[in-house]
N, C-alpha and C positions, 0 to 999 in steps of 0.2 A: 428589633431593637431600634432601627432607624426611625420608625414611626413614632416610637415613644420619645425620642429625643427632639422631634420636630413640633411637639405640642407645647404651647406656651404655659409657663408656670409649673413645670413638672420637676420633681426631684427624682433623681435616679440613684438607686442604691444597688450596688453590685456586691454580692457576698459569695463566699465559697472557700474551699480549702486552699492552702498555699500552692503556688506554682501551677495554676490551671489557666492563666491568661487573663485574670481580672484587669490588671493594669493595661494590658494591650487592648482589651475590649473598651475600657474607659477612654483610652487615647483615641481610638477610632470613632467612637460616638461623639466625643468632644470635638474632634476635627470635622466630622460631618455637620454638626450643629453650626460651627463657625463658618464652614463653607456655604451653609444655607442661610447665612446672615442672621443667625439667631444669637441674641446677646446671651453670653454664657458666663457663669461664675464657677470657678474651680476651687473648692475648699478641701484642703488636705490637713486634717487634724493632727497628723503625725508630724507636721512641720511646726506646730505651735510649741512654744517654749514653756518653761515652768511658770514664769510670770503671767503669761496669758492664760494658763490653766489654774492659777491660784485662787481665782474667785469667778463667780458667775458674771459679775460686771466686767472683769478683764476679758473673759471669753467672748462676751457679746460685743465688746468694743473691737476685739481682734477680728471677729466675723464681719462686723459692719465695715471695718476698714478694708478688708479683703473684697467685699462686695463693691464698695465705692471704687477701689483701685481697678477692679476688673471692668466696671461699667462706666467709669467717669468719661472716658473718651467718647463713648456713645452719647452720654448726656450732653457733652459740649457740642457735639454735632447736631443734636436735636434742638438746642437752645437758640440757634441762630441760622437763618437761611444762608446758603453759601455766598450769594451775591449782595447781602446787606452789609452795611458798614458796622463795625463793632461799636458798642456803646462804651463811652469813656467810663473808667472806673470811678465809682462814687467814693470819695473819702469822707470818713466820719468827721463831723465838726468837733473841734476841741473845746 
């Protein structure tokens, strides 16, 4: 299972009957990936509300927001070298 979690661009689906340790397995694989400095996204569709599930557009927006939230810190780190000066925010002209 660890080898599967270390390959880039993989989706991991864990299925099985209730109460056999799926959540525990997922938690271990997720932590292993994070410890290996692999950017990860955790999507739990059970946490989505009625509004997010009411249409395909709302569902896709919810998924995109979760991906952005989980990866945005890594994107910020990649956008700028640690010792460079930050660029001033560009304000739109009115």
